[in-house]
N, C-alpha and C positions, 0 to 999 in steps of 0.2 A: 392503436397505441402501443399495444404489447409488441406488435411485430417490428415497430420502429425502435423500440428499446433495444431488441436483440440485434437489430441491423447496426445500431449506433455502437454497440459493444463489440461487434465484429470489426468494424472499421478502427475503433480505438486500439483494439489488440493488435492489429497489422502495423501500427506505427512503430512498435519496438520488438515485440516478442519474437518475430520471425526475421527481423532484418537488423542493419546496423544504422549508423548516423547518416542517413541519405541526404540530409540537408546540409552536409559538410562537403566542401570542395577540396580540401587539403586531405592527403593521406596521413595515417598514423595519428588521428585525433582520438583522443580519449574523453569520453563524456560521462558525467554523472547525472542520472536522473532519479527523481524522488516519486514515489507513490504512497497510497495509503488505502486501507479498507475503512468503511464507515464505522463510527462508534456512536454511542447514544449521547452525542453532543451536537450543538448546531454549527460549531466552528472551532478551529484551533489555528491561530495565526502567530507567525514568528518571523525572525530574520536569521539568516545565515552570514556568518563573517568570514569563513574561509573553508576551503576544500583542499585536501592535499592527498596524494597517492604515494604509497610506499614502494620503493624499489625492491623487488623480490630478493629475499635473503640478505637484507640489510636493515639498517636503521636510518637510511637516508630517504627524506621526504621530499617530493615535488609539488609545489603549489600549482593548482589549476586556477583559471580565472572564473570568478564567481559569475555566473550568467545572470542570476536573478536572485538578489538577496531576500526578497519578501516571499514568503510561502503562506498560502492559505491552504492549510493541509486538507481539510475536508472537501475541497474542490477536486482533490486528486484522487478520486474513486472511480470505480466501474471501468477501469483501464486507463484512465487518464492519468498523465505524468507531467512533470515539469523538469526541464533541464536546470540543473543547479550549478554545474561547473563544466569547463571544458579546457583542454590544452592540446598543443601539437607536440608529441613526444619523439624522442630520438628512435629512428628505426632500430629494431633489435632490443630495445629496453624491455624490461619486464617489471610487473607490478602486481602486489599480492594483498593490498589493503588500502582502504580508504579512511581518511580522518575528516570527519564533518564537525565544524565548530559553529555552535549556535550562539547568538547574542543573549547576553544575560538580561537584556532590556527589551521592552516592548513586545513581550509574548502575552497573548490573550486567549482566554477560553471563552466561548460563547455558549451559555447554558440556559435554556428556556428563554432565549431572546435577550438575555442579559450578558454583557461583556464584562469579563472579570480578569484582572491581571494575574498572570502566571508567575510564580517565583521560580527563578532559574539560578541554581548555585553554580559557581565556577567550576566546582568539581564535576559537575554533570554536563557542563557545556560542550565538551569535547568527547566525541564518541568515534572509536576505532573499530572498523568493521573488516575482518579479513574476508578474502574471496579467492577462488582458485586462480593461480598466477596467469595473467595474460601477457603475451609478447607482441609488441607493435611490429607487424611484419607487412604493412601495406594497408589493409582494410582499416576503416574507422571502427572504433570499439565502444559500444554503449554498455554502461553498468548500471543496473536498476537496483535501488535500495528502498525497502519498505519501512516507514516509520509507523510503528504500531501505536495509534493515538489512544487506544484503551488501556494499553499498558504504560504509555508514557505519561498520563495524567495521574497524579497521586493526590488523593485527599490528605491535607496535612494542616491541622489546626494551628501550627506555628507559623504557617504562611499567612500573610495579610488577607488574602482573598479566600484562604482555605484550601488552595490547590497549588501544586507544585508540578514543574515540568522537568521529568527526567527521561530523555529521549531514549527510547529502545529501537535500535535500528538493525535490520537484517539485510543481507544480501539476496537478491532473487535471481536465481540461476535460470534465465529465460531460455537457455539452450536445453535444460533438462526437464523443465516443468511443463505441465498442461494447464488447462483453464476450465473451470466449471462456471457457467453463466446462466442466467434465466430471470424470471421475474416471479413475484409473489402477488397474490390477489385474495383478498378476504371475501369469500362468497362471490357476489356480483359487484362488490365495490372495491376501490383501490384502498391500499393499506394506508393508514394515517399516522403510523408510528413505526420506528425502526425495530424490526424483528431480528432476533439473534439467530444466526445460522452456524451450526457446529458440525465440522467434518471430522470424523474419526477413522484414522487408518485402521482397517480391519486386521492388518498383520501385525502392526506395532502398538496400536492403542494410542498413538500420538494424536493430539487434538488440535485442529486449527479452526479459528472462528472469524467471523465477521458479522457486520449488520447489513441489512438491506438499505438501499438509499430511499430517500423520499423525493429526490428529483433526478431522474424520473422515479415515481413511486413504485417501490417494490423491487427494483432492479438490484441484482447481485452479481458479483464477479470475483472469482477466487482462483488464484494461482496455487497449484498443489503439485507435488512430486507424483510420478505414476504410481498408481495402485487402485485397490479397491477401498471405498469409503462408505461410511453410514453418515447420511446427512440429517440432522435433527434441526427443525425449526421451532424455536422456543419463544412463544408470545410472552409479553409482560405478565406479571401477576395481576390477576383481576381481569384480564382481557377476555373477551368473549370468543376470541380465535382459538381453535383447538390445535395442540401440537402436532407436528407432522414429522414423518420419518420416511426415508427411501434410501436405496442403494445407488451408488454412483461409481462408475469406472472412469479413471483418468489415465489418458495416455500421453506420452512425451509429445510436446509441440502440437497437441490437438485440443480443439475446442470441444467440450462436452456440453451441448446445449439442452438444458432441460425444459426450455419453453416456459410457458406460464403455469405456475403451480397454484391451483385453486384451493385455498385452505378452507376447511369446514369451520363454520361459526356455530356456536350454540343456538339452537332453536331453528337451524336450517337443515 
């Protein structure tokens, strides 16, 4: 089972990280993809109403065709991604930002098996994300954006369900980053709750974090810029799983495969 998990992550990684939009026949196609890292929720579902890209050095925006408006964000983990928009752009044109517009209706958070509506304010519904300028010169160009679910869901007692959706979106530079992947196991058993993984850059102190998946159980996948990191696995309070720490080196466009990490449990 563990070996299959890691093989699956390798396959998923290859779909975008080291390549372009291979499923497109036309040249100069610009495509926007979405991904996420797991959070301690069962699901987050919403709709996208528009995606535009900004012409570099100007305030002019070009709309893309929305490929799939419905997004089940917590399915886009462990390297999975969803195409959100695509367009054929003029040869030689350059773009340096994407604007993603979320619907203010029909957003839901799934918490402990219960679906709760998420409040989405109009002021939060449109998010502009800059990225290094790209010029359309023949190859198709994929752009990957990460929606941080843990940071995007805000507890707010003024919202009807107690939760508000304020999308936090960042550009993922797939040409520059590397990947850390692996799986977690609690003693001889599969993990049954999402464990928090924190990656601290040893040089800068910057912290990036994710949760392991529950399907497949314990799998994790994290894109990071090259460098040396300290990985801390933090169980929930009251868990019998002991915290775990190790050092991780990340290289550009390389996969650092940590294999299956067997976490010690109290009494074992």
